[in-house]
C-alpha positions as CSV (number, residue, x, y, z in Angstrom):
1,X,37.1,-69.5,-19.8
2,X,34.5,-67.2,-18.2
3,X,35.6,-65.8,-14.8
4,X,33.9,-67.4,-11.9
5,X,31.4,-65.7,-9.6
6,X,34.0,-65.6,-6.8
7,X,36.5,-63.8,-9.0
8,X,33.8,-61.3,-10.1
9,X,32.8,-60.7,-6.5
10,X,36.5,-60.2,-5.5
11,X,36.9,-57.8,-8.4
12,X,33.9,-55.7,-7.4
13,X,35.1,-55.8,-3.8
14,X,38.4,-54.5,-4.9
15,X,36.8,-51.7,-6.9
16,X,34.7,-50.8,-3.9
17,X,37.8,-50.6,-1.7
18,X,39.6,-48.5,-4.3
19,X,36.7,-46.0,-4.4
20,X,36.5,-46.0,-0.6
21,X,40.2,-45.4,-0.4
22,X,39.8,-42.4,-2.7
23,X,37.0,-41.0,-0.7
24,X,39.0,-41.4,2.5
25,X,42.0,-39.8,1.0
26,X,42.6,-36.2,2.1
27,X,44.1,-34.1,-0.7
28,X,46.3,-31.0,-0.1
29,X,45.6,-28.5,-2.9
30,X,48.9,-26.8,-2.5
31,X,48.6,-23.9,-5.0
32,X,45.0,-23.2,-4.0
33,X,45.8,-23.1,-0.3
34,X,48.8,-20.9,-1.0
35,X,46.6,-18.5,-2.9
36,X,43.9,-18.5,-0.2
37,X,46.4,-18.1,2.6
38,X,48.1,-15.3,0.7
39,X,44.9,-13.3,0.1
40,X,43.6,-13.9,3.6
41,X,46.7,-13.6,5.8
42,X,49.4,-12.4,3.4
43,X,51.2,-15.7,3.8
44,X,52.4,-16.3,0.3
45,X,55.2,-18.8,1.0
46,X,54.1,-22.4,1.0
47,X,56.0,-23.3,4.3
48,X,54.0,-20.7,6.1
49,X,50.7,-22.7,5.7
50,X,49.6,-24.1,9.0
51,X,47.2,-27.0,8.8
52,X,44.9,-27.5,11.9
53,X,45.6,-30.8,13.6
54,X,42.8,-33.4,13.7
55,X,40.8,-32.7,16.9
56,X,42.3,-29.3,17.3
57,X,40.8,-25.8,16.9
58,X,40.8,-23.9,13.6
59,X,42.6,-20.9,15.2
60,X,43.8,-19.3,18.4
61,X,41.7,-17.0,20.5
62,X,42.9,-13.8,18.8
63,X,42.2,-15.2,15.3
64,X,38.9,-16.6,16.5
65,X,37.9,-13.1,17.7
66,X,39.0,-11.7,14.3
67,X,36.9,-14.3,12.5
68,X,33.9,-13.5,14.7
69,X,34.5,-9.7,14.0
70,X,34.6,-10.5,10.3
71,X,31.3,-12.4,10.4
72,X,29.6,-9.6,12.4
73,X,30.9,-7.0,9.9
74,X,29.7,-9.1,7.0
75,X,26.2,-9.3,8.5
76,X,25.8,-5.7,9.5
77,X,27.2,-4.4,6.2
78,X,24.8,-6.7,4.4
79,X,21.9,-5.3,6.4
80,X,22.9,-1.7,5.7
81,X,23.5,-2.4,2.0
82,X,20.1,-4.0,1.6
83,X,18.5,-1.2,3.7
84,X,20.0,1.6,1.6
85,X,19.5,-0.3,-1.6
86,X,15.7,-0.6,-0.9
87,X,15.6,3.1,0.0
88,X,16.4,4.1,-3.6
89,X,12.8,5.3,-4.0
90,X,13.6,8.3,-1.7
91,X,17.2,9.1,-2.9
92,X,16.0,12.4,-4.4
93,X,14.5,13.5,-1.1
94,X,17.7,12.6,0.8
95,X,19.9,14.5,-1.6
96,X,17.7,17.7,-1.5
97,X,17.6,17.3,2.3
98,X,21.3,17.5,2.4
99,X,21.2,20.4,-0.1
100,X,19.0,22.4,2.4
101,X,21.5,21.7,5.2
102,X,24.8,22.0,3.3
103,X,23.9,24.7,0.7
104,X,25.3,22.8,-2.3
105,X,24.1,19.9,-4.5
106,X,25.8,16.5,-4.5
107,X,24.4,13.0,-5.1
108,X,25.2,11.8,-1.6
109,X,22.8,8.9,-1.8
110,X,24.6,7.3,-4.7
111,X,28.0,7.9,-3.2
112,X,26.8,6.2,0.0
113,X,25.5,3.3,-1.9
114,X,28.8,2.8,-3.8
115,X,30.8,3.0,-0.5
116,X,28.5,0.5,1.1
117,X,28.8,-1.9,-1.9
118,X,32.6,-1.6,-1.8
119,X,32.8,-2.4,1.9
120,X,30.4,-5.3,1.5
121,X,32.4,-6.7,-1.4
122,X,35.6,-6.5,0.7
123,X,34.3,-8.3,3.7
124,X,32.4,-10.8,1.5
125,X,35.7,-11.8,-0.2
126,X,37.4,-12.2,3.2
127,X,34.5,-14.3,4.5
128,X,34.6,-16.6,1.5
129,X,38.4,-16.9,1.8
130,X,38.0,-17.9,5.5
131,X,35.3,-20.5,4.6
132,X,37.5,-22.0,1.9
133,X,40.5,-22.2,4.3
134,X,38.4,-23.9,6.9
135,X,37.1,-26.3,4.2
136,X,40.7,-27.2,3.5
137,X,41.4,-27.8,7.2
138,X,43.7,-24.8,7.5
139,X,44.3,-22.6,10.5
140,X,43.1,-19.0,10.1
141,X,45.5,-16.1,10.3
142,X,44.0,-12.8,9.2
143,X,46.6,-10.2,8.4
144,X,46.6,-7.1,10.5
145,X,45.8,-4.9,7.5
146,X,42.6,-6.9,6.9
147,X,41.8,-6.7,10.6
148,X,41.9,-2.9,10.4
149,X,39.9,-3.0,7.2
150,X,37.3,-5.2,8.8
151,X,37.1,-2.8,11.8
152,X,36.7,0.2,9.5
153,X,33.9,-1.6,7.6
154,X,32.1,-2.5,10.8
155,X,32.4,1.1,12.1
156,X,31.1,2.5,8.9
157,X,28.1,0.2,8.9
158,X,27.2,1.0,12.5
159,X,27.6,4.8,12.2
160,X,25.8,5.0,8.8
161,X,22.9,2.9,10.1
162,X,22.7,4.9,13.3
163,X,22.8,8.3,11.5
164,X,20.2,7.3,8.9
165,X,18.0,5.8,11.5
166,X,18.0,9.1,13.3
167,X,17.5,11.4,10.2
168,X,15.6,9.0,7.9
169,X,13.8,6.6,10.3
170,X,10.9,6.1,8.0
171,X,13.1,4.1,5.6
172,X,13.0,1.2,8.1
173,X,9.3,1.0,7.1
174,X,10.4,0.7,3.5
175,X,12.7,-2.1,4.5
176,X,9.8,-4.0,6.1
177,X,7.6,-3.4,3.1
178,X,10.4,-4.8,0.9
179,X,10.3,-8.1,2.8
180,X,6.8,-8.6,1.5
181,X,8.2,-8.7,-2.0
182,X,11.7,-10.2,-1.6
183,X,11.4,-12.5,1.5
184,X,10.7,-15.6,-0.6
185,X,13.9,-15.0,-2.5
186,X,15.9,-13.9,0.5
187,X,14.8,-17.2,2.1
188,X,16.4,-19.1,-0.8
189,X,19.5,-17.0,-0.6
190,X,19.9,-17.6,3.1
191,X,19.5,-21.4,2.7
192,X,22.1,-21.4,0.0
193,X,24.5,-19.4,2.3
194,X,24.0,-22.0,5.0
195,X,24.8,-24.8,2.5
196,X,28.0,-23.0,1.7
197,X,29.2,-23.2,5.3
198,X,28.0,-26.7,5.9
199,X,31.2,-28.4,4.7
200,X,33.6,-26.6,7.1
201,X,31.1,-26.8,10.0
202,X,30.8,-30.6,9.5
203,X,34.5,-31.0,9.0
204,X,35.5,-29.3,12.2
205,X,32.6,-30.7,14.2
206,X,33.8,-34.3,13.6
207,X,37.4,-33.4,14.1
208,X,37.1,-31.6,17.4
209,X,37.8,-33.4,20.6
210,X,36.3,-30.6,22.8
211,X,32.7,-31.5,23.4
212,X,31.7,-28.0,24.4
213,X,33.1,-26.5,21.2
214,X,31.4,-29.3,19.2
215,X,28.1,-28.6,20.8
216,X,28.4,-24.9,20.4
217,X,29.2,-25.1,16.7
218,X,26.4,-27.6,16.0
219,X,23.9,-25.7,18.2
220,X,24.5,-22.3,16.5
221,X,24.4,-23.9,13.0
222,X,21.2,-25.8,13.7
223,X,19.4,-22.8,15.3
224,X,20.2,-20.6,12.3
225,X,19.3,-23.3,9.8
226,X,16.0,-24.0,11.5
227,X,15.1,-20.3,11.7
228,X,15.7,-20.0,7.9
229,X,13.5,-23.0,7.3
230,X,10.7,-21.5,9.4
231,X,10.9,-18.0,8.1
232,X,8.2,-18.5,5.4
233,X,5.7,-19.4,8.1
234,X,5.7,-15.8,9.2
235,X,5.8,-14.3,5.7
236,X,2.9,-12.2,4.3
237,X,2.9,-10.8,0.8
238,X,0.0,-9.3,-1.1
239,X,1.7,-10.4,-4.3
240,X,1.1,-14.1,-3.4
241,X,-2.4,-14.2,-5.0
242,X,-4.7,-16.7,-6.5
243,X,-5.2,-16.6,-10.3
244,X,-7.7,-13.9,-11.3
245,X,-7.7,-12.0,-8.0
246,X,-5.3,-9.2,-9.1
247,X,-7.0,-5.9,-9.7
248,X,-6.2,-3.3,-12.3
249,X,-2.9,-1.3,-12.2
250,X,-3.0,1.8,-10.1
251,X,-3.4,5.1,-12.1
252,X,-0.4,7.3,-12.2
253,X,-0.2,10.9,-10.9
254,X,2.9,12.8,-12.0
255,X,4.6,14.2,-8.9
256,X,5.4,17.8,-9.8
257,X,5.0,16.5,-13.4
258,X,7.7,14.1,-14.6
259,X,10.8,15.4,-12.6
260,X,13.1,12.8,-14.1
261,X,12.4,14.2,-17.6
262,X,12.1,17.9,-17.1
263,X,12.5,20.6,-14.3
264,X,9.8,19.9,-11.6
265,X,6.7,22.1,-11.4
266,X,7.2,23.6,-14.9
267,X,4.8,23.3,-17.9
268,X,7.4,21.1,-19.6
269,X,7.4,18.7,-16.7
270,X,3.6,18.4,-16.7
271,X,3.5,17.9,-20.5
272,X,6.1,15.1,-20.2
273,X,4.0,13.5,-17.5
274,X,1.0,13.5,-19.7
275,X,3.0,12.0,-22.6
276,X,4.2,9.3,-20.2
277,X,0.7,8.1,-19.4
278,X,-0.2,10.0,-16.2
279,X,-3.9,10.3,-15.5
280,X,-3.3,13.0,-12.9
281,X,-0.9,15.8,-12.0
282,X,0.4,16.8,-8.6
283,X,1.9,20.0,-7.5
284,X,2.4,22.5,-4.7
285,X,0.9,26.0,-4.6
286,X,2.1,29.2,-3.0
287,X,0.5,32.6,-3.0
288,X,2.6,35.5,-4.3
289,X,2.7,38.8,-2.4
290,X,0.3,40.3,-4.9
291,X,-2.1,37.4,-4.8
292,X,-1.1,35.2,-7.8
293,X,-1.1,31.4,-6.9
294,X,2.1,29.8,-8.4
295,X,3.8,26.5,-8.2
296,X,6.6,26.1,-5.8
297,X,7.4,23.2,-3.4
298,X,10.1,24.8,-1.2
299,X,9.7,27.6,1.2
300,X,12.4,29.6,-0.7
301,X,13.4,29.9,-4.3
302,X,17.0,28.8,-3.8
303,X,16.8,25.3,-5.1
304,X,14.8,25.5,-8.3
305,X,15.5,29.0,-9.6
306,X,18.4,31.3,-10.4
307,X,17.5,33.7,-7.6
308,X,21.1,34.0,-6.6
309,X,21.8,35.7,-9.9
310,X,18.7,37.9,-10.1
311,X,18.1,38.7,-6.5
312,X,21.3,37.8,-4.7
313,X,20.3,39.6,-1.5
314,X,17.0,37.7,-1.2
315,X,18.2,34.1,-1.6
316,X,16.7,33.0,1.7
317,X,13.5,35.1,1.5
318,X,10.3,33.0,1.5
319,X,8.8,32.6,-1.9
320,X,5.5,34.1,-0.9
321,X,7.1,37.5,-0.3
322,X,7.9,38.0,-4.0
323,X,5.5,39.6,-6.5
324,X,4.4,37.8,-9.6
325,X,6.4,40.3,-11.7
326,X,9.5,39.4,-9.8
327,X,8.8,35.7,-10.1
328,X,8.4,35.9,-13.9
329,X,12.0,37.2,-14.1
330,X,13.4,34.0,-12.7
331,X,14.6,30.9,-14.6
332,X,13.2,27.7,-13.3
333,X,14.9,25.2,-15.6
334,X,18.7,25.8,-15.8
335,X,19.3,24.2,-12.4
336,X,17.9,20.9,-13.7
337,X,20.6,20.7,-16.4
338,X,23.4,21.7,-14.0
339,X,22.5,19.5,-11.1
340,X,21.0,16.5,-13.0
341,X,19.3,15.2,-9.9
342,X,18.1,11.9,-11.4
343,X,21.0,11.4,-13.8
344,X,18.7,11.6,-16.8
345,X,20.0,14.8,-18.5
346,X,22.3,12.8,-20.7
347,X,19.4,11.0,-22.4
348,X,17.7,14.3,-23.4
349,X,18.0,15.7,-26.9
350,X,19.5,19.1,-27.6
351,X,16.1,20.5,-28.3
352,X,14.7,19.2,-24.9
353,X,17.7,20.7,-23.1
354,X,17.2,24.0,-24.8
355,X,13.5,23.9,-23.8
356,X,14.3,22.9,-20.2
357,X,16.8,25.8,-20.0
358,X,14.1,28.3,-20.8
359,X,11.4,27.2,-18.3
360,X,10.0,29.8,-16.0
361,X,8.0,29.7,-12.7
362,X,4.5,28.3,-13.5
363,X,1.3,29.9,-12.3
364,X,-1.6,27.9,-11.0
365,X,-3.8,29.2,-13.8
366,X,-1.4,27.9,-16.5
367,X,-1.2,24.6,-14.7
368,X,-5.0,24.2,-14.5
369,X,-5.4,25.2,-18.2
370,X,-3.0,22.4,-19.2
371,X,-4.9,19.9,-17.1
372,X,-8.2,21.0,-18.5
373,X,-7.0,20.8,-22.1
374,X,-5.6,17.3,-21.5
375,X,-8.6,16.2,-19.4
376,X,-6.4,15.3,-16.4
377,X,-7.1,15.2,-12.6
378,X,-5.1,17.6,-10.4
379,X,-4.1,17.5,-6.8
380,X,-2.0,20.0,-4.9
381,X,-0.8,21.1,-1.5
382,X,-1.7,24.6,-0.7
383,X,0.7,26.6,1.5
384,X,-0.7,29.3,3.8
385,X,1.3,32.6,3.4
386,X,3.4,33.7,6.4
387,X,2.2,36.2,9.0
388,X,2.0,39.8,7.6
389,X,1.3,38.5,4.1
390,X,-1.7,40.3,2.4
391,X,-3.4,37.0,1.7
392,X,-2.6,35.4,5.0
393,X,-6.3,34.9,5.8
394,X,-7.8,34.7,2.3
395,X,-5.5,32.2,0.6
396,X,-8.3,29.6,0.3
397,X,-10.7,31.9,-1.3
398,X,-8.1,33.3,-3.7
399,X,-7.2,29.7,-4.9
400,X,-10.8,28.8,-5.4
401,X,-11.3,32.0,-7.4
402,X,-8.6,30.9,-9.8
403,X,-10.1,27.4,-10.1
404,X,-13.7,28.7,-10.7
405,X,-13.2,31.9,-12.6
406,X,-9.7,32.1,-14.1
407,X,-9.4,28.7,-15.7
408,X,-11.5,26.3,-17.8
409,X,-11.0,23.2,-15.6
410,X,-14.0,21.5,-14.2
411,X,-14.3,21.3,-10.4
412,X,-14.7,17.5,-10.5
413,X,-11.2,17.3,-12.0
414,X,-9.7,18.8,-8.8
415,X,-8.9,16.6,-5.8
416,X,-9.1,19.1,-3.1
417,X,-6.5,18.2,-0.5
418,X,-6.1,21.3,1.9
419,X,-7.8,20.5,5.2
420,X,-8.3,24.1,6.2
421,X,-11.9,25.5,6.0
422,X,-13.1,22.4,4.3
423,X,-16.8,23.1,5.2
424,X,-16.5,26.5,3.6
425,X,-14.9,25.0,0.5
426,X,-17.7,22.5,0.1
427,X,-20.3,25.3,0.3
428,X,-18.5,27.4,-2.3
429,X,-17.8,24.5,-4.7
430,X,-19.5,21.2,-3.9
431,X,-18.2,19.6,-7.1
432,X,-14.6,19.4,-5.8
433,X,-13.4,15.9,-5.0
434,X,-12.7,16.2,-1.3
435,X,-9.4,14.4,-0.5
436,X,-7.9,13.8,3.0
437,X,-4.2,13.4,3.8
438,X,-4.9,11.6,7.1
439,X,-6.4,8.3,8.0
440,X,-9.4,9.7,10.0
441,X,-12.2,7.5,11.4
442,X,-14.6,6.4,8.7
443,X,-17.4,8.5,10.3
444,X,-15.3,11.7,10.1
445,X,-14.4,10.9,6.5
446,X,-18.0,10.4,5.5
447,X,-19.1,13.5,7.3
448,X,-16.6,15.6,5.4
449,X,-17.6,13.9,2.1
450,X,-14.1,12.5,1.5
451,X,-13.9,10.4,-1.6
452,X,-10.1,9.8,-1.7
453,X,-7.2,9.3,0.7
454,X,-3.8,10.7,-0.1
455,X,-1.3,8.7,2.1
456,X,2.4,8.1,2.3
457,X,3.3,4.7,0.8
458,X,4.8,3.6,4.2
459,X,1.2,3.3,5.5
460,X,0.4,0.8,2.7
461,X,-2.0,-2.0,3.9
462,X,-4.2,-4.2,1.7
463,X,-6.6,-4.6,4.5
464,X,-6.9,-0.9,5.1
465,X,-7.2,-0.1,1.4
466,X,-10.0,-2.7,1.1
467,X,-11.8,-1.3,4.2
468,X,-11.9,2.2,2.8
469,X,-12.8,0.9,-0.7
470,X,-15.9,-0.8,0.8
471,X,-17.0,2.7,1.8
472,X,-16.4,4.1,-1.7
473,X,-13.2,5.9,-0.6
474,X,-10.2,5.3,-3.0
475,X,-6.6,5.4,-1.9
476,X,-3.7,7.2,-3.5
477,X,-0.1,6.5,-2.3
478,X,2.8,8.9,-2.6
479,X,5.6,9.0,-3.7
480,X,6.3,5.7,-5.5
481,X,8.9,5.6,-8.2
482,X,10.5,2.1,-7.9
483,X,8.9,-0.8,-9.9
484,X,9.0,-3.1,-6.9
485,X,7.2,-0.6,-4.7
486,X,4.7,0.0,-7.5
487,X,4.2,-3.7,-7.8
488,X,3.5,-4.0,-4.1
489,X,0.9,-1.1,-4.3
490,X,-0.7,-2.8,-7.2
491,X,-1.0,-6.1,-5.4
492,X,-2.3,-4.3,-2.3
493,X,-5.1,-2.8,-4.3
494,X,-4.1,0.9,-4.4
495,X,-6.2,2.9,-6.8
496,X,-3.5,5.4,-7.8
497,X,0.0,6.4,-7.0
498,X,1.9,9.6,-7.2
499,X,5.2,9.1,-8.9
500,X,8.4,10.7,-10.1
501,X,8.8,8.1,-12.8
502,X,5.5,7.8,-14.8
503,X,7.6,6.8,-17.9
504,X,9.0,3.8,-16.0
505,X,5.9,2.6,-14.2
506,X,3.6,2.9,-17.2
507,X,5.7,0.3,-19.0
508,X,5.1,-2.3,-16.2
509,X,2.3,-4.6,-17.4
510,X,2.4,-7.1,-14.5
511,X,3.6,-6.8,-10.9
512,X,7.1,-8.0,-10.1
513,X,7.4,-11.1,-7.9
514,X,3.8,-12.0,-8.5
515,X,3.1,-15.7,-7.7
516,X,0.3,-18.0,-6.7
517,X,0.2,-19.7,-3.3
518,X,1.0,-23.1,-4.9
519,X,4.1,-21.7,-6.6
520,X,5.2,-20.1,-3.4
521,X,4.7,-23.3,-1.4
522,X,6.5,-25.4,-3.9
523,X,9.5,-23.0,-3.9
524,X,9.6,-22.9,-0.1
525,X,9.2,-26.7,0.5
526,X,11.5,-27.7,-2.3
527,X,14.2,-25.4,-1.1
528,X,14.0,-26.7,2.4
529,X,13.9,-30.4,1.5
530,X,16.7,-30.3,-1.0
531,X,18.9,-28.3,1.3
532,X,18.1,-30.6,4.2
533,X,19.1,-33.7,2.2
534,X,22.4,-32.0,1.2
535,X,23.1,-31.0,4.8
536,X,22.5,-34.5,6.0
537,X,24.6,-36.0,3.1
538,X,27.6,-33.6,3.9
539,X,27.5,-34.5,7.7
540,X,27.2,-38.2,6.9
541,X,30.1,-38.0,4.5
542,X,32.3,-36.3,7.1
543,X,31.3,-38.7,9.8
544,X,32.1,-41.7,7.5
545,X,35.4,-40.2,6.4
546,X,36.6,-39.4,9.9
547,X,35.5,-42.8,11.2
548,X,37.2,-44.5,8.2
549,X,40.4,-42.5,8.6
550,X,40.6,-43.3,12.3
551,X,40.1,-47.0,11.5
552,X,42.8,-46.9,8.8
553,X,45.2,-45.0,11.1
554,X,44.6,-47.6,13.9
555,X,45.6,-50.4,11.5
556,X,48.7,-48.6,10.4
557,X,47.3,-47.8,7.0
558,X,48.5,-44.6,5.4
559,X,48.4,-43.1,1.9
560,X,51.3,-42.2,-0.4
561,X,52.2,-39.1,-2.2
562,X,51.7,-37.0,1.0
563,X,47.9,-36.9,0.6
564,X,46.9,-38.1,4.0
565,X,47.4,-35.1,6.2
566,X,47.7,-37.1,9.5
567,X,50.6,-39.1,8.0
568,X,52.2,-35.8,6.9
569,X,51.8,-34.4,10.4
570,X,53.5,-37.5,11.8
571,X,56.4,-37.1,9.4
572,X,56.7,-33.5,10.3
573,X,56.8,-34.5,14.0
574,X,59.6,-37.0,13.3
575,X,61.5,-34.5,11.3
576,X,61.1,-31.9,14.0
577,X,62.4,-34.3,16.7
578,X,65.3,-35.2,14.4
579,X,66.2,-31.6,13.9
580,X,66.2,-31.0,17.7
581,X,68.4,-33.9,18.3
582,X,70.7,-33.1,15.3
583,X,70.7,-29.4,14.8
584,X,73.1,-29.6,11.8
585,X,71.8,-29.3,8.3
586,X,72.7,-33.0,7.6
587,X,69.9,-35.5,8.4
588,X,71.1,-38.5,10.4
589,X,71.1,-41.7,8.4
590,X,68.9,-43.5,10.9
591,X,66.2,-40.9,10.4
592,X,66.4,-41.1,6.6
593,X,66.2,-44.9,6.9
594,X,63.2,-44.7,9.1
595,X,61.4,-42.3,6.8
596,X,62.3,-44.3,3.7
597,X,60.9,-47.5,5.4
598,X,57.7,-45.7,6.4
599,X,57.3,-44.3,2.9
600,X,57.8,-47.7,1.3
601,X,55.3,-49.3,3.7
602,X,52.7,-46.7,2.8
603,X,53.3,-47.4,-0.9
604,X,52.9,-51.1,-0.5
605,X,49.8,-50.7,1.7
606,X,48.0,-48.5,-0.8
607,X,48.9,-50.7,-3.7
């Protein structure tokens, strides 16, 4: 006989009640909680676990302050790690800056990054452990060793940020530029992080009896969540472009050649830059004591030559005080192999290493001949000799003489950057491409016949680049070596970039993080909507569970197998009272009878 509709309804109702009973049931994940408590508070024994009572606080004042310190440490360490990670473009400058102050070479930038990553990993693990413990309804107890570790991490983040802000403040501009690239993805990461903490926030919100604490928890959570939802409204990125609006890739100008592949400012370095696809070559020119322009970036020869071996008493003597004959005696390549400033020496062949080891100081004339032979543009900084130097007042004329009379390069291949005596230079050689290193008013630029701006990448602005381009003035940005920064310059419309890594950037055929406005809007709106639905679902689930548990408790319904924590708490209270009244190891028979009766009642009720 087929079951009646009433029986089917009763069966479905029974199934619904069973599912509801499972959802209302609170499970104690004993091994998991033991592991979490052990890692977080070094409480490895199971009886040391201390579950927060329903309606109570998750921790005392001391542990609450420790947890707040942990969160602050996590946030500041994250900021510093992101800040220093995005500063990778200028690691080489940072290391050589320290070399100039300390007198020896060491990759401080990488060491600082590794330390920051280790500290961040440490506080991240502690933060995740705390969130998991809160999700299990456990009280927090951070071991004193972790408290000290958190304090050390916080101190490191504050001190490192303060020192770098003082010595390397321009890197904050790099950080702001990075947001134009990474902000859409940081928004997604921030929303996911908020989803991670939604469960313990909702759990403790509905379990707390103190209205002030409930309001504070919910208020802070909603403010942060709403701020994350609204972040994209204030986001601007030149890499959010409509189809077909992207210009051509910026031309590459090798910064002192290809310094990742060969010793900087040597013929080998410039040849490597040409092989890597550079359309121009950048260098620095100093005038020797006997009037020979040569390539040298630093004021002294200490960093890039073996002057300590050849002229040990003249280590700190300015490079301009040496004659060309003395400069020819120096080795300008061995330092590259010993210091390995970019960590690329290991990828060089034995022949390349032997060639690098034999590089010498390069003259301007040899540099110009290489550029002329390869049909490349050149741009250089020209250093005026110090007072008392024979060419103190004629350094411009001497350099022009080499360009016009001692090399085969065409004047229109030279981007003339030195601002001194520009009018005289134009009269002597009007074919030079006048280039300015400053953002002067457009009227001044046109009066000086400027055709190109050579600007630091921190001044990057698509509006400014477009403004100058409308006046037929192109823009070169220096020094850009990271793909994300090159992608940003590409999207902003830069015409060329000076780079340490032409071999890397020439392989980039499309900007990173490029997306259309429609793709960006879909990602933003979809992330916010999905996360909002999940947040509401989590809060609704906790509201329903707490309401259902309170109802079940009021009707005397408890769950067996020790799964309902409130029932376990009541049992613990009874046991504690019994122990106080009967301090002996033997449990009174009346207490055992009471517990057995209660346990049987719970079993019957669930079944």
